[in-house]
C-alpha angles and dihedrals in degrees: 000000000000131000109229136183120207115185107207146345131219104265109170099109093048101045095090090044090053091050093049091048090050088057088068088066096056093161088062096053128075138160124289131312086038110110094235097048120123089247092051091050093051093043093052091048089052092049092050091046090051090051094051100035099257134109091245131002139164123220121230139163123225104209100188127024108201095178116122 
């Protein structure tokens, strides 16, 4: 078992889906500059994409890699 870090994943085709899903949790969303605003979600996706060479990306961390 290894501990692995992966910086980002290509996210372009899922960004609109993420924003639509966030609308379900209306009490968790507010206007910009709130961190869970539509603008903040898009801005962070653009930043992560810029850092990894894509239009949009989302950072994540894989804690345990169970592949052989």
